[in-house]
Steps between C-alpha positions, in 0.01 A plus 500: 500500500822701534523761770483849353789725593528873458755774534461875536693797373398818678550857382466809719502841333519810717355803319541872555204741514488502116497118487858487366698201632746596773594147606466154352543194719451136412495166674526145369541298817550170314807663343623646829409857406318701765410868456790577263514850356503560125512818293309366197289207388343369181228238527323339204222245507333326207122534464424193288131588470575831327835390353685796644776586742407699808774685679597706798806722463604691811809685613570724793555868447859461620589228244814636329480534122829318443373205707169502309691457173697208645179350641336509157806349333517216751124444467528475122785249535295300748200502266723364224602211724140436603388510136759232417389278789134538403530460122838340418516756214875551472483730197263751660685479831821595320317792337375614841853475645631705206245769584611490866860561390383788278292642787800488735727657239264791433461564874875455550440233765783269396865575431 
């Protein structure tokens, strides 16, 4: 029988008195990341029993709006790449990338 291995990703969220995130820190020691600060995070997990996506979306109260727009754009681009790797659906991936370009244009993110 093969030896079972595991890896951990840890999240620490510091909240203010109203339970609004003030600080986000994360660690993934296998990747060499220890207690790194972040301003925002999006986490999705698939619940196969209920056939639905569960998510946690957090950002600190000092996350700048212009950075949030860039964060979303980069996340959408990354999801397009992940979709391609997972499905090999080139046509839909191209459609998703087209939307990302439209998104960036409307938010004036790219020259």
